[in-house]
Structure formats: C-alpha cells, structure tokens
C-alpha positions in Angstrom: 5.4 0.3 -11.4 4.4 3.3 -9.4 6.0 3.9 -6.1 3.5 4.1 -3.2 4.3 6.7 -0.7 2.8 6.7 2.8 1.3 10.0 3.4 2.3 11.5 6.9 1.0 14.4 8.9 2.3 16.3 11.8 0.4 17.9 14.7 1.7 20.8 16.8 -0.2 20.7 20.2 -1.3 23.6 22.1 -3.5 23.8 25.2 -6.5 25.0 23.1 -5.6 24.5 19.5 -3.9 21.8 17.2 -2.1 22.8 14.1 -1.8 20.1 11.4 0.3 19.8 8.3 0.9 17.1 5.7 4.4 16.3 4.7 5.2 17.4 1.2 2.0 19.4 0.8 0.9 22.9 1.5 -2.4 21.5 3.1 -2.8 22.7 6.7 -5.5 22.7 9.3 -6.2 24.2 12.7 -8.7 22.7 15.1 -9.8 23.0 18.6 -8.1 20.7 21.1 -11.6 19.2 22.0 -13.6 16.2 21.0 -15.3 18.1 18.5 -12.1 19.2 17.0 -10.8 15.6 16.9 -13.8 14.7 14.8 -13.0 17.4 12.3 -9.4 16.5 12.4 -10.0 12.8 11.8 -12.3 13.4 8.8 -9.7 15.8 7.3 -6.9 13.2 7.7 -9.0 10.4 6.0 -9.9 12.8 3.2 -6.2 13.4 2.5 -5.5 9.6 2.9 -3.1 10.1 5.8 -1.8 7.0 7.2 0.8 8.0 9.9 0.6 11.0 12.2 3.4 12.4 14.3 2.7 14.5 17.3 5.1 16.0 19.9 4.7 15.2 23.7 3.4 18.5 25.2 2.8 18.3 28.9 -0.1 15.8 28.4 -2.0 18.1 26.2 -1.6 15.7 23.4 -2.8 12.6 25.3 -6.6 12.9 24.5 -6.2 13.5 20.8 -3.5 10.6 20.5 -6.0 8.2 22.3 -8.8 9.3 20.0 -6.7 8.9 16.7 -5.4 5.5 17.8 -9.0 4.5 18.6 -9.9 5.3 15.0 -6.9 3.1 13.7 -4.5 5.8 12.8 -0.9 5.1 13.4 0.4 7.7 15.7 4.1 8.4 16.6 4.7 10.4 19.8 8.0 12.2 19.6 9.9 13.6 22.6 10.5 17.3 22.1 14.4 16.7 22.1 14.0 14.4 19.0 12.1 17.0 17.0 14.6 19.8 17.9 17.5 17.5 16.8 15.7 16.9 13.5 15.3 20.7 13.1 19.0 21.2 13.7 19.7 18.5 11.1 17.4 20.1 8.6 19.0 23.6 9.4 15.7 25.0 10.3 15.6 28.0 12.7 12.3 29.6 12.0 9.6 28.5 14.5 5.9 29.0 14.9 2.9 26.6 15.2 2.4 26.0 11.4 6.1 25.6 10.8 6.4 23.2 13.8 3.5 21.1 12.4 5.2 20.8 9.1 8.5 20.0 10.7 6.8 17.2 12.8 5.3 15.8 9.6 8.7 15.6 8.0 10.1 13.9 11.0 7.3 11.5 10.9 7.9 10.6 7.3 11.6 10.0 8.1 10.9 7.4 10.8 11.8 4.0 9.6 10.5 1.8 12.4 7.2 2.4 14.3 6.6 0.6 17.5 3.2 -0.9 18.3 0.9 1.6 20.3 1.1 1.1 24.0 -1.7 -0.6 25.9 -4.4 2.0 26.4 -5.1 0.5 29.8 -1.7 1.8 31.0 -2.4 5.5 30.3 -4.5 6.1 33.6 -2.0 4.0 35.4 0.9 6.2 34.2 -0.9 9.3 35.3 -1.5 7.9 38.8 2.2 6.7 38.9 3.4 10.2 38.0 1.4 11.5 40.8 3.0 9.0 43.1 6.4 10.2 41.8 5.5 13.9 42.4 4.4 13.2 46.0 7.8 11.5 46.5 9.5 14.7 45.1 7.4 16.8 47.5 8.6 14.6 50.4 12.2 15.0 49.4 11.9 18.8 49.4 10.3 18.8 52.7 13.1 16.6 54.3 15.4 19.2 52.9 13.5 22.1 54.6 13.4 20.1 57.7 17.1 19.5 57.9 17.8 23.2 57.5 15.1 24.5 59.8 15.9 25.4 63.5 12.5 26.6 64.5 10.8 23.9 66.6 7.3 25.0 65.8 8.1 25.0 62.0 9.9 21.7 62.3 6.6 20.3 63.7 4.6 21.6 60.7 7.1 20.1 58.3 6.9 16.7 60.2 3.1 16.7 60.0 3.1 17.4 56.3 5.6 14.6 55.8 3.6 12.2 57.7 0.6 13.1 55.6 2.4 12.9 52.3 4.1 9.6 53.1 0.6 8.0 54.0 -0.8 9.4 50.8 2.0 7.9 48.7 1.5 4.5 50.4 -2.2 4.6 49.9 -1.9 5.7 46.2 0.6 3.0 45.5 -1.6 0.3 47.1 -4.5 1.6 45.0 -2.5 1.5 41.8 -1.3 -2.1 42.4 -4.9 -3.1 43.2 -6.2 -1.6 39.9 -3.4 -3.3 37.9 -4.3 -6.6 39.4 -7.8 -6.3 38.2 -6.3 -7.2 34.7 -5.1 -10.8 34.8 -2.4 -10.4 32.2 -1.0 -7.3 33.7 -1.1 -8.9 37.1 0.9 -11.9 35.9 3.5 -9.6 34.2 3.7 -7.5 37.5 4.5 -10.6 39.5 7.1 -11.8 37.2 8.9 -8.4 37.4 8.4 -8.3 41.2 10.0 -11.8 41.3 13.4 -10.4 40.4 15.5 -9.7 43.6 16.0 -6.1 44.0 12.8 -5.1 42.1 10.6 -3.9 44.9 6.8 -3.3 44.2 7.4 0.5 43.3 10.1 -0.5 40.8 8.0 -3.3 39.4 5.1 -1.0 38.9 7.3 1.6 37.3 8.7 -0.9 34.7 5.3 -2.4 34.0 3.7 1.0 33.4 6.6 2.9 31.8 8.0 0.2 29.6 5.1 -1.8 28.1 7.6 -3.3 25.7 9.3 -5.3 28.4 9.9 -8.8 27.6 9.3 -8.1 23.7 12.6 -6.4 23.0 16.3 -7.1 23.3 18.4 -6.2 26.4 20.1 -3.4 24.3 16.8 -1.9 23.3 15.5 -2.1 26.9 18.6 -0.3 28.1 18.4 2.3 25.3 14.6 3.0 26.1 15.3 3.5 29.8 18.3 5.8 29.0 20.8 3.4 30.7 22.7 2.3 27.6 26.3 3.4 27.6 27.2 5.4 24.5 30.8 5.9 23.0 32.5 9.3 23.0 35.6 8.7 20.9 37.3 10.8 18.2 40.4 9.8 16.5 42.9 8.5 19.0 41.0 10.0 21.9 38.9 7.5 23.9 36.3 9.2 25.9 34.3 7.9 28.9 31.0 6.1 28.2 28.0 7.9 29.2 24.2 7.5 29.3 21.6 9.9 27.8 18.0 10.2 26.7 15.4 7.6 27.4 12.6 7.6 29.8 13.5 9.9 32.7 11.1 8.7 35.4 11.7 5.1 34.6 15.5 5.6 34.7 15.2 7.4 38.0 13.1 4.5 39.5 15.7 1.9 38.3 18.6 3.9 39.7 16.9 4.3 43.0 16.3 0.6 43.1 19.9 -0.2 42.1 21.3 1.1 45.5 19.6 -1.3 47.9 19.6 -4.1 45.3 23.4 -4.0 44.7 24.1 -3.6 48.5 21.7 -6.1 50.0 18.9 -7.8 47.9 20.5 -9.2 44.7 23.7 -11.3 45.2 24.4 -11.0 41.5 24.3 -7.2 41.6 26.4 -7.2 44.8 29.1 -9.0 42.9 28.7 -6.7 39.9 29.0 -3.6 42.0 32.0 -4.8 44.0 33.8 -5.8 40.8 33.3 -2.5 39.2 34.4 -0.6 42.2 37.5 -2.8 42.6 38.2 -2.0 38.9 38.2 1.8 39.8 34.8 2.7 38.6 33.0 5.5 40.4 30.1 4.8 42.6 27.6 6.5 40.4 28.8 4.6 37.3 28.6 1.3 39.1 25.2 2.0 40.2 24.2 2.8 36.6 25.6 -0.5 35.5 23.6 -2.3 38.2 20.4 -0.5 37.2 20.9 -1.5 33.6 21.7 -5.2 34.7 18.5 -5.1 36.8 16.4 -4.2 33.9 18.1 -6.9 31.8 17.1 -9.5 34.4 13.5 -8.2 34.4 13.5 -8.2 30.5 14.6 -11.8 30.5 12.2 -13.1 33.1 9.2 -11.4 31.3 10.3 -12.8 28.0 10.5 -16.4 29.5 7.4 -16.1 31.4 8.8 -17.7 34.3 9.8 -16.2 37.7 13.4 -15.1 38.7 15.9 -17.7 39.5 19.1 -16.8 41.4 21.1 -18.2 38.5 22.5 -15.5 36.3 20.4 -15.2 33.1 22.7 -15.9 30.1 22.8 -13.6 27.2 21.8 -16.3 24.7 18.8 -17.3 26.8 16.8 -14.4 25.5 14.2 -15.7 22.8 15.5 -15.3 19.3 12.4 -13.2 18.6 13.4 -10.6 21.1 
C-alpha cells in the first residue's frame, strides 16, 4: 500500500515580499505581501496540494497572511525564529537567503509531529492592544529611571507630566480592552475564572487569556513550558547543575513574574507559604518568585479546566481532567 505523505510548504516573510518553498521539491514562488499576493499564494498552494504551511514570526509582518491562509482552511504553523535557527544548526546549514530560508522552514514544518489548533482569531486584535499596553508600561519604567537620575527641577516636572499622561493612557487602554473582551460571552466567562484566582489581578488575567488561549485545555507541565516557566535539567555525568527556565512566551512570562511578587507576599496564602518554604530551604529570591509564578499559572489552568471559580483549598495534581 502506497504511503501518503503530507505536502508541506515554508514561507519566509519580508515586509514587502513572501518567498515560498515546498519541502522536498524545487518548486518555489515569490509574491507580494499584500491581499492580492495572498490570492496568488493560496491558488499556488492548492495547485501543489499543500496541506501544512510553516511561517516564521517576523515582527507582525506575517500576521495578515497567516490569518488569510487559516481563513482558507490551511493548517499554518507559526515558528519562533529561535526554533528555526536551532533546526538549521541541527541540519548543519549555514547558508542563508530568502529562498534558502523558505526551504528550511518547509523542512522544519514537515518535521513537526504535533500541530496545535489555530488560536481564536478574535484574540489577535486583543493581543495587539495588549502589546501596546505593555509597551506603554515599558515607557513608564524608562521615564521613572530618567526622573530618578534627574536633578533639574524643570525637567523633572516635564517627566512627571509625561508619566501622568502615560499612566492615564495605560489605565484607559486596559479598561477598553477588558470591555472589548467582555463583549464575547465565552471570553468574558473565561476571564472571570482566571481573575478569580487570588493574586491574578486583571492585567495578569487579561495577559493569560490573550497570550495563552490553550489555558484549561493543556496539562500543568505544558502550560509552564509554553510560558517559559518550566525548570529544565542541566546535568552531565556526575555533575548536577541548577535547574533553569528558558524559551516560552516572553510577554506572558513577564506578566506572571510581575504578578508573583505581590501574590506571594500578600494576596495568595498558598503562594506565601510556597515562597517562605523555598526561601527557608536556601533558594534565591528570584528562583522562589519563578516557582510562585509557575504555581500561579497552574492554579489558573486548573480553575479554567474545571470551569468553576477559585477556591482557597490547594488544587491537587490529580484534579486536572484526564483529557488535559
């Protein structure tokens, strides 16, 4: 019986052009990164019976074509650049240009064993708005640093006025984002479940909802790995290295880490006990906060999986649904 092979393509994204290649084939295509180009691209992909397409995240230049291909029922895998670079190192590939990169992404796509469901398209504009709110927060932090080092009274006043404006803008945008999310009943219900967890304030709840649409449908280990909060071994022979975190969704990890400090100091009794126990055991403050951030996410994942609000009783490991 003949073996059926899934035909995979890779797209290297540029601001103005898309370079496309098919795994195991010399067939290649270049189209404009425009709606007209997407039509040419989808027709070409169907002509070559492509079922799965890989594309590298590229400063949001990929978002429009990803949305259009998914709308036309193609399976699209969005890779983080680090993952594609790691695959290139594994293949021993050093040469690099747009066509070579497209072929590399196609091979990487064919090598993927598990493809997760496409995220809810409603979350894309929310993610863009949340990123803007994050960036306003970064601007506020920079202004506070300038203010602390400034000795000129007039300039201090300028920075203070800018800070007041940015802080008001941040509050306004977050309020508008929450209102937009609550227009969708299912998203509103999920947001309230997340927010019910002690220590998950509204900014944190929004970040989890928008940046981890898989929440409640995955295991605790998968949730920690996706957020970049899973501890990885660093052992070799008889040497036992310290565990460390890496990868994952950076903005989500930052939001959870930021929430972990007040949650473990004030808001969540279970996280307070965890933090104190780790510090008493000789763990560094930073490492203890990472553990608290991971535990906070696990609490949220369990609450959403159950579909019932947070209870102060510690969720047990075996209470996560078997399907998770």
